[in-house]
PyMOL Python script that loads the backbone (N, CA, C, O; Angstrom):
from pymol import cmd

cmd.read_pdbstr("""\
ATOM      1  N   MET A   1     -61.446-116.651  63.707  1.00  0.00           N
ATOM      2  CA  MET A   1     -61.170-115.885  62.602  1.00  0.00           C
ATOM      3  C   MET A   1     -61.054-117.105  61.461  1.00  0.00           C
ATOM      4  O   MET A   1     -60.037-117.262  60.786  1.00  0.00           O
ATOM      5  N   ALA A   2     -62.218-117.928  61.346  1.00  0.00           N
ATOM      6  CA  ALA A   2     -61.629-119.324  60.668  1.00  0.00           C
ATOM      7  C   ALA A   2     -62.386-118.584  58.980  1.00  0.00           C
ATOM      8  O   ALA A   2     -63.306-117.867  58.585  1.00  0.00           O
ATOM      9  N   ASN A   3     -61.393-119.263  58.557  1.00  0.00           N
ATOM     10  CA  ASN A   3     -61.222-118.950  56.677  1.00  0.00           C
ATOM     11  C   ASN A   3     -60.950-117.561  56.550  1.00  0.00           C
ATOM     12  O   ASN A   3     -60.880-117.408  55.331  1.00  0.00           O
ATOM     13  N   VAL A   4     -60.777-116.579  57.028  1.00  0.00           N
ATOM     14  CA  VAL A   4     -60.314-115.502  57.033  1.00  0.00           C
ATOM     15  C   VAL A   4     -59.423-115.372  56.821  1.00  0.00           C
ATOM     16  O   VAL A   4     -58.603-115.645  57.698  1.00  0.00           O
ATOM     17  N   LYS A   5     -58.768-114.676  55.032  1.00  0.00           N
ATOM     18  CA  LYS A   5     -57.525-114.277  54.854  1.00  0.00           C
ATOM     19  C   LYS A   5     -56.842-112.764  55.479  1.00  0.00           C
ATOM     20  O   LYS A   5     -57.281-111.654  55.177  1.00  0.00           O
ATOM     21  N   ILE A   6     -55.600-113.033  56.471  1.00  0.00           N
ATOM     22  CA  ILE A   6     -55.328-111.716  56.788  1.00  0.00           C
ATOM     23  C   ILE A   6     -54.554-111.394  55.486  1.00  0.00           C
ATOM     24  O   ILE A   6     -54.083-112.039  54.549  1.00  0.00           O
ATOM     25  N   VAL A   7     -54.648-110.001  55.889  1.00  0.00           N
ATOM     26  CA  VAL A   7     -53.328-109.433  54.788  1.00  0.00           C
ATOM     27  C   VAL A   7     -52.452-108.200  55.619  1.00  0.00           C
ATOM     28  O   VAL A   7     -52.896-107.315  56.351  1.00  0.00           O
ATOM     29  N   PRO A   8     -51.470-108.404  55.339  1.00  0.00           N
ATOM     30  CA  PRO A   8     -50.219-107.275  56.233  1.00  0.00           C
ATOM     31  C   PRO A   8     -50.574-106.092  56.030  1.00  0.00           C
ATOM     32  O   PRO A   8     -50.619-105.824  54.830  1.00  0.00           O
ATOM     33  N   GLY A   9     -50.798-105.411  56.590  1.00  0.00           N
ATOM     34  CA  GLY A   9     -50.885-103.851  56.445  1.00  0.00           C
ATOM     35  C   GLY A   9     -51.958-103.375  57.028  1.00  0.00           C
ATOM     36  O   GLY A   9     -51.816-102.427  57.801  1.00  0.00           O
ATOM     37  N   THR A  10     -53.599-104.066  56.727  1.00  0.00           N
ATOM     38  CA  THR A  10     -54.987-104.060  56.629  1.00  0.00           C
ATOM     39  C   THR A  10     -55.158-104.924  58.091  1.00  0.00           C
ATOM     40  O   THR A  10     -54.541-105.845  58.627  1.00  0.00           O
ATOM     41  N   GLY A  11     -56.620-103.908  58.500  1.00  0.00           N
ATOM     42  CA  GLY A  11     -56.799-104.366  60.002  1.00  0.00           C
ATOM     43  C   GLY A  11     -56.222-104.645  61.295  1.00  0.00           C
ATOM     44  O   GLY A  11     -56.208-105.461  62.217  1.00  0.00           O
ATOM     45  N   GLY A  12     -55.733-103.499  60.868  1.00  0.00           N
ATOM     46  CA  GLY A  12     -55.053-102.728  62.392  1.00  0.00           C
ATOM     47  C   GLY A  12     -55.812-102.079  63.710  1.00  0.00           C
ATOM     48  O   GLY A  12     -55.266-101.547  64.677  1.00  0.00           O
ATOM     49  N   ASP A  13     -57.235-102.274  63.473  1.00  0.00           N
ATOM     50  CA  ASP A  13     -58.227-102.460  64.677  1.00  0.00           C
ATOM     51  C   ASP A  13     -59.160-103.929  65.149  1.00  0.00           C
ATOM     52  O   ASP A  13     -60.314-104.091  65.547  1.00  0.00           O
ATOM     53  N   VAL A  14     -57.829-104.999  64.833  1.00  0.00           N
ATOM     54  CA  VAL A  14     -58.139-106.543  64.620  1.00  0.00           C
ATOM     55  C   VAL A  14     -57.031-107.147  66.058  1.00  0.00           C
ATOM     56  O   VAL A  14     -55.801-107.139  66.044  1.00  0.00           O
ATOM     57  N   TYR A  15     -57.796-107.556  67.030  1.00  0.00           N
ATOM     58  CA  TYR A  15     -56.186-107.748  67.774  1.00  0.00           C
ATOM     59  C   TYR A  15     -56.498-109.612  67.029  1.00  0.00           C
ATOM     60  O   TYR A  15     -57.496-110.317  66.877  1.00  0.00           O
ATOM     61  N   ILE A  16     -54.856-109.779  66.716  1.00  0.00           N
ATOM     62  CA  ILE A  16     -54.649-111.395  66.807  1.00  0.00           C
ATOM     63  C   ILE A  16     -53.792-111.525  68.426  1.00  0.00           C
ATOM     64  O   ILE A  16     -53.119-110.705  69.050  1.00  0.00           O
ATOM     65  N   PRO A  17     -54.238-113.123  68.753  1.00  0.00           N
ATOM     66  CA  PRO A  17     -53.903-113.463  70.126  1.00  0.00           C
ATOM     67  C   PRO A  17     -51.955-113.720  69.873  1.00  0.00           C
ATOM     68  O   PRO A  17     -51.505-114.302  68.886  1.00  0.00           O
ATOM     69  N   ARG A  18     -51.489-113.411  70.473  1.00  0.00           N
ATOM     70  CA  ARG A  18     -50.310-113.834  70.479  1.00  0.00           C
ATOM     71  C   ARG A  18     -49.924-115.177  69.539  1.00  0.00           C
ATOM     72  O   ARG A  18     -49.314-115.169  68.469  1.00  0.00           O
ATOM     73  N   HIS A  19     -50.505-116.414  70.320  1.00  0.00           N
ATOM     74  CA  HIS A  19     -50.423-117.990  69.795  1.00  0.00           C
ATOM     75  C   HIS A  19     -51.037-118.039  68.238  1.00  0.00           C
ATOM     76  O   HIS A  19     -50.790-118.991  67.498  1.00  0.00           O
ATOM     77  N   ALA A  20     -51.874-116.895  67.818  1.00  0.00           N
ATOM     78  CA  ALA A  20     -52.628-117.203  66.322  1.00  0.00           C
ATOM     79  C   ALA A  20     -51.391-116.330  65.266  1.00  0.00           C
ATOM     80  O   ALA A  20     -51.420-116.278  64.037  1.00  0.00           O
ATOM     81  N   ARG A  21     -50.365-115.710  66.178  1.00  0.00           N
ATOM     82  CA  ARG A  21     -49.771-114.537  64.997  1.00  0.00           C
ATOM     83  C   ARG A  21     -48.774-115.141  64.185  1.00  0.00           C
ATOM     84  O   ARG A  21     -48.065-115.980  64.740  1.00  0.00           O
ATOM     85  N   GLU A  22     -48.586-114.906  63.065  1.00  0.00           N
ATOM     86  CA  GLU A  22     -47.286-115.688  61.944  1.00  0.00           C
ATOM     87  C   GLU A  22     -46.881-114.938  61.747  1.00  0.00           C
ATOM     88  O   GLU A  22     -47.391-113.824  61.636  1.00  0.00           O
ATOM     89  N   GLY A  23     -45.314-115.375  61.569  1.00  0.00           N
ATOM     90  CA  GLY A  23     -43.502-114.418  60.904  1.00  0.00           C
ATOM     91  C   GLY A  23     -42.836-114.190  62.228  1.00  0.00           C
ATOM     92  O   GLY A  23     -43.357-114.327  63.335  1.00  0.00           O
ATOM     93  N   LYS A  24     -41.735-113.860  61.982  1.00  0.00           N
ATOM     94  CA  LYS A  24     -40.827-114.001  63.135  1.00  0.00           C
ATOM     95  C   LYS A  24     -40.811-112.579  63.705  1.00  0.00           C
ATOM     96  O   LYS A  24     -41.112-111.606  63.014  1.00  0.00           O
ATOM     97  N   ALA A  25     -40.493-112.506  64.832  1.00  0.00           N
ATOM     98  CA  ALA A  25     -40.584-110.881  65.520  1.00  0.00           C
ATOM     99  C   ALA A  25     -39.633-110.044  65.118  1.00  0.00           C
ATOM    100  O   ALA A  25     -38.793-110.384  64.285  1.00  0.00           O
ATOM    101  N   SER A  26     -39.660-109.067  65.574  1.00  0.00           N
ATOM    102  CA  SER A  26     -39.360-107.433  65.011  1.00  0.00           C
ATOM    103  C   SER A  26     -38.355-107.327  65.790  1.00  0.00           C
ATOM    104  O   SER A  26     -38.505-107.538  66.993  1.00  0.00           O
ATOM    105  N   ASP A  27     -37.143-106.982  65.271  1.00  0.00           N
ATOM    106  CA  ASP A  27     -36.141-106.044  66.398  1.00  0.00           C
ATOM    107  C   ASP A  27     -36.703-104.766  66.582  1.00  0.00           C
ATOM    108  O   ASP A  27     -37.534-104.191  65.879  1.00  0.00           O
ATOM    109  N   VAL A  28     -36.206-104.431  67.508  1.00  0.00           N
ATOM    110  CA  VAL A  28     -36.628-103.065  68.195  1.00  0.00           C
ATOM    111  C   VAL A  28     -35.370-102.279  68.913  1.00  0.00           C
ATOM    112  O   VAL A  28     -34.737-102.646  69.903  1.00  0.00           O
ATOM    113  N   TYR A  29     -35.171-100.924  68.011  1.00  0.00           N
ATOM    114  CA  TYR A  29     -33.610-100.693  68.771  1.00  0.00           C
ATOM    115  C   TYR A  29     -34.191 -98.875  69.929  1.00  0.00           C
ATOM    116  O   TYR A  29     -34.812 -97.929  69.443  1.00  0.00           O
ATOM    117  N   PHE A  30     -33.830 -98.952  71.029  1.00  0.00           N
ATOM    118  CA  PHE A  30     -34.105 -97.635  71.789  1.00  0.00           C
ATOM    119  C   PHE A  30     -32.453 -97.007  71.713  1.00  0.00           C
ATOM    120  O   PHE A  30     -31.417 -97.640  71.513  1.00  0.00           O
ATOM    121  N   THR A  31     -32.592 -95.935  71.887  1.00  0.00           N
ATOM    122  CA  THR A  31     -31.802 -94.828  72.603  1.00  0.00           C
ATOM    123  C   THR A  31     -32.497 -93.621  73.264  1.00  0.00           C
ATOM    124  O   THR A  31     -33.628 -93.234  72.971  1.00  0.00           O
ATOM    125  N   ARG A  32     -31.689 -93.074  74.189  1.00  0.00           N
ATOM    126  CA  ARG A  32     -31.838 -92.347  75.543  1.00  0.00           C
ATOM    127  C   ARG A  32     -31.598 -90.827  74.580  1.00  0.00           C
ATOM    128  O   ARG A  32     -32.200 -89.773  74.782  1.00  0.00           O
ATOM    129  N   ASP A  33     -30.728 -91.034  73.689  1.00  0.00           N
ATOM    130  CA  ASP A  33     -30.629 -89.598  73.202  1.00  0.00           C
ATOM    131  C   ASP A  33     -31.193 -89.007  71.616  1.00  0.00           C
ATOM    132  O   ASP A  33     -30.736 -89.214  70.492  1.00  0.00           O
ATOM    133  N   LEU A  34     -31.643 -88.698  71.792  1.00  0.00           N
ATOM    134  CA  LEU A  34     -33.056 -88.351  70.817  1.00  0.00           C
ATOM    135  C   LEU A  34     -32.321 -86.824  70.345  1.00  0.00           C
ATOM    136  O   LEU A  34     -32.955 -85.992  69.696  1.00  0.00           O
ATOM    137  N   SER A  35     -31.062 -86.639  70.731  1.00  0.00           N
ATOM    138  CA  SER A  35     -30.538 -85.475  69.541  1.00  0.00           C
ATOM    139  C   SER A  35     -30.487 -85.565  68.099  1.00  0.00           C
ATOM    140  O   SER A  35     -31.172 -86.527  67.750  1.00  0.00           O
ATOM    141  N   ALA A  36     -29.805 -84.789  66.811  1.00  0.00           N
ATOM    142  CA  ALA A  36     -29.843 -84.966  66.309  1.00  0.00           C
ATOM    143  C   ALA A  36     -28.662 -85.871  66.430  1.00  0.00           C
ATOM    144  O   ALA A  36     -28.600 -87.016  65.982  1.00  0.00           O
ATOM    145  N   GLU A  37     -27.680 -85.196  67.119  1.00  0.00           N
ATOM    146  CA  GLU A  37     -25.979 -86.455  66.587  1.00  0.00           C
ATOM    147  C   GLU A  37     -26.695 -87.342  67.545  1.00  0.00           C
ATOM    148  O   GLU A  37     -27.756 -86.735  67.399  1.00  0.00           O
ATOM    149  N   GLY A  38     -27.006 -88.280  68.411  1.00  0.00           N
ATOM    150  CA  GLY A  38     -27.753 -88.885  68.741  1.00  0.00           C
ATOM    151  C   GLY A  38     -28.108 -90.118  67.925  1.00  0.00           C
ATOM    152  O   GLY A  38     -27.407 -91.116  67.762  1.00  0.00           O
ATOM    153  N   LEU A  39     -29.459 -89.845  67.386  1.00  0.00           N
ATOM    154  CA  LEU A  39     -30.168 -90.031  66.181  1.00  0.00           C
ATOM    155  C   LEU A  39     -29.643 -90.460  65.224  1.00  0.00           C
ATOM    156  O   LEU A  39     -30.018 -91.458  64.609  1.00  0.00           O
ATOM    157  N   CYS A  40     -28.494 -89.618  64.903  1.00  0.00           N
ATOM    158  CA  CYS A  40     -27.319 -90.188  63.600  1.00  0.00           C
ATOM    159  C   CYS A  40     -26.124 -91.321  64.178  1.00  0.00           C
ATOM    160  O   CYS A  40     -25.826 -92.313  63.513  1.00  0.00           O
ATOM    161  N   ARG A  41     -25.825 -91.173  64.816  1.00  0.00           N
ATOM    162  CA  ARG A  41     -25.407 -92.544  65.595  1.00  0.00           C
ATOM    163  C   ARG A  41     -25.975 -93.761  65.598  1.00  0.00           C
ATOM    164  O   ARG A  41     -25.367 -94.780  65.270  1.00  0.00           O
ATOM    165  N   ILE A  42     -26.962 -93.734  65.904  1.00  0.00           N
ATOM    166  CA  ILE A  42     -27.668 -94.741  66.295  1.00  0.00           C
ATOM    167  C   ILE A  42     -27.944 -95.273  64.685  1.00  0.00           C
ATOM    168  O   ILE A  42     -27.755 -96.449  64.376  1.00  0.00           O
ATOM    169  N   TYR A  43     -28.384 -94.313  63.772  1.00  0.00           N
ATOM    170  CA  TYR A  43     -28.899 -94.542  62.196  1.00  0.00           C
ATOM    171  C   TYR A  43     -27.259 -95.506  61.401  1.00  0.00           C
ATOM    172  O   TYR A  43     -27.113 -96.306  60.477  1.00  0.00           O
ATOM    173  N   GLU A  44     -26.522 -94.978  62.192  1.00  0.00           N
ATOM    174  CA  GLU A  44     -25.004 -95.068  61.847  1.00  0.00           C
ATOM    175  C   GLU A  44     -24.555 -96.531  61.871  1.00  0.00           C
ATOM    176  O   GLU A  44     -24.112 -97.229  60.959  1.00  0.00           O
ATOM    177  N   LYS A  45     -24.821 -96.849  63.349  1.00  0.00           N
ATOM    178  CA  LYS A  45     -24.503 -97.750  63.938  1.00  0.00           C
ATOM    179  C   LYS A  45     -25.238 -99.434  63.084  1.00  0.00           C
ATOM    180  O   LYS A  45     -24.677-100.488  62.786  1.00  0.00           O
ATOM    181  N   TYR A  46     -26.561 -99.008  62.949  1.00  0.00           N
ATOM    182  CA  TYR A  46     -27.519 -99.852  62.236  1.00  0.00           C
ATOM    183  C   TYR A  46     -28.189-100.119  61.384  1.00  0.00           C
ATOM    184  O   TYR A  46     -28.798-101.172  61.194  1.00  0.00           O
ATOM    185  N   ALA A  47     -28.136 -98.689  60.437  1.00  0.00           N
ATOM    186  CA  ALA A  47     -28.502 -98.748  59.200  1.00  0.00           C
ATOM    187  C   ALA A  47     -28.537-100.170  58.532  1.00  0.00           C
ATOM    188  O   ALA A  47     -29.547-100.802  58.221  1.00  0.00           O
ATOM    189  N   LYS A  48     -26.726-100.684  58.317  1.00  0.00           N
ATOM    190  CA  LYS A  48     -26.920-101.767  57.564  1.00  0.00           C
ATOM    191  C   LYS A  48     -27.634-102.864  58.037  1.00  0.00           C
ATOM    192  O   LYS A  48     -27.968-103.560  57.078  1.00  0.00           O
ATOM    193  N   THR A  49     -28.090-103.413  59.311  1.00  0.00           N
ATOM    194  CA  THR A  49     -29.195-104.676  59.470  1.00  0.00           C
ATOM    195  C   THR A  49     -30.636-104.834  59.226  1.00  0.00           C
ATOM    196  O   THR A  49     -31.486-105.704  59.414  1.00  0.00           O
ATOM    197  N   CYS A  50     -30.553-103.199  58.547  1.00  0.00           N
ATOM    198  CA  CYS A  50     -32.200-102.823  58.529  1.00  0.00           C
ATOM    199  C   CYS A  50     -32.844-102.726  56.944  1.00  0.00           C
ATOM    200  O   CYS A  50     -33.045-101.609  56.466  1.00  0.00           O
ATOM    201  N   PRO A  51     -33.062-103.598  56.390  1.00  0.00           N
ATOM    202  CA  PRO A  51     -33.339-103.453  54.460  1.00  0.00           C
ATOM    203  C   PRO A  51     -34.219-102.856  54.466  1.00  0.00           C
ATOM    204  O   PRO A  51     -35.068-102.924  55.354  1.00  0.00           O
ATOM    205  N   GLY A  52     -34.269-102.156  53.559  1.00  0.00           N
ATOM    206  CA  GLY A  52     -35.938-101.454  53.144  1.00  0.00           C
ATOM    207  C   GLY A  52     -35.448-100.132  53.410  1.00  0.00           C
ATOM    208  O   GLY A  52     -34.452 -99.510  53.779  1.00  0.00           O
ATOM    209  N   LYS A  53     -36.888 -99.982  52.964  1.00  0.00           N
ATOM    210  CA  LYS A  53     -36.895 -98.314  53.414  1.00  0.00           C
ATOM    211  C   LYS A  53     -36.855 -97.145  54.580  1.00  0.00           C
ATOM    212  O   LYS A  53     -36.895 -95.956  54.264  1.00  0.00           O
TER     213      LYS A  53
END
""", "prot")
cmd.dss("prot")
cmd.show_as("cartoon", "prot")
cmd.util.cbc("prot")
cmd.orient("prot")
Protein backbone atom coordinates (compact mmCIF):
# COMPACT_ATOMS: atom_id res chain seq x y z
CA MET A 1 0.00 0.00 0.00
CA ALA A 2 2.83 2.36 -0.77
CA ASN A 3 1.90 5.91 -1.79
CA VAL A 4 -1.83 5.30 -1.40
CA LYS A 5 -3.80 7.91 0.52
CA ILE A 6 -6.39 6.21 2.72
CA VAL A 7 -9.64 8.14 3.01
CA PRO A 8 -11.61 7.47 6.23
CA GLY A 9 -14.99 5.86 5.60
CA THR A 10 -13.94 4.22 2.35
CA GLY A 11 -12.21 0.96 1.44
CA GLY A 12 -14.20 -1.20 3.83
CA ASP A 13 -13.22 -4.25 1.81
CA VAL A 14 -9.48 -3.62 2.35
CA TYR A 15 -7.77 -5.11 5.41
CA ILE A 16 -5.19 -2.91 7.11
CA PRO A 17 -2.84 -4.81 9.46
CA ARG A 18 -2.80 -3.63 13.07
CA HIS A 19 0.78 -2.30 12.87
CA ALA A 20 -0.14 -0.13 9.86
CA ARG A 21 -3.27 1.46 11.39
CA GLU A 22 -3.32 5.07 12.49
CA GLY A 23 -5.49 6.90 14.99
CA LYS A 24 -6.53 6.06 18.51
CA ALA A 25 -8.51 3.04 19.65
CA SER A 26 -12.30 3.21 19.81
CA ASP A 27 -14.26 2.96 23.04
CA VAL A 28 -16.75 0.09 22.97
CA TYR A 29 -19.61 -0.30 25.46
CA PHE A 30 -21.66 -3.46 26.06
CA THR A 31 -24.94 -4.22 27.80
CA ARG A 32 -26.82 -7.44 28.29
CA ASP A 33 -30.11 -5.63 28.86
CA LEU A 34 -31.46 -4.85 25.36
CA SER A 35 -34.88 -3.77 26.59
CA ALA A 36 -35.98 -0.19 26.00
CA GLU A 37 -35.30 0.64 29.65
CA GLY A 38 -31.84 -0.97 29.55
CA LEU A 39 -30.83 0.94 26.43
CA CYS A 40 -32.08 4.21 27.95
CA ARG A 41 -29.99 3.56 31.07
CA ILE A 42 -26.80 2.92 29.09
CA TYR A 43 -27.49 5.98 26.93
CA GLU A 44 -28.02 8.24 29.95
CA LYS A 45 -24.82 6.94 31.54
CA TYR A 46 -22.52 7.42 28.53
CA ALA A 47 -24.19 10.03 26.30
CA LYS A 48 -22.08 12.84 27.78
CA THR A 49 -18.83 11.07 26.83
CA CYS A 50 -19.92 10.35 23.24
CA PRO A 51 -19.78 13.52 21.15
CA GLY A 52 -21.33 13.64 17.70
CA LYS A 53 -24.50 12.24 16.26
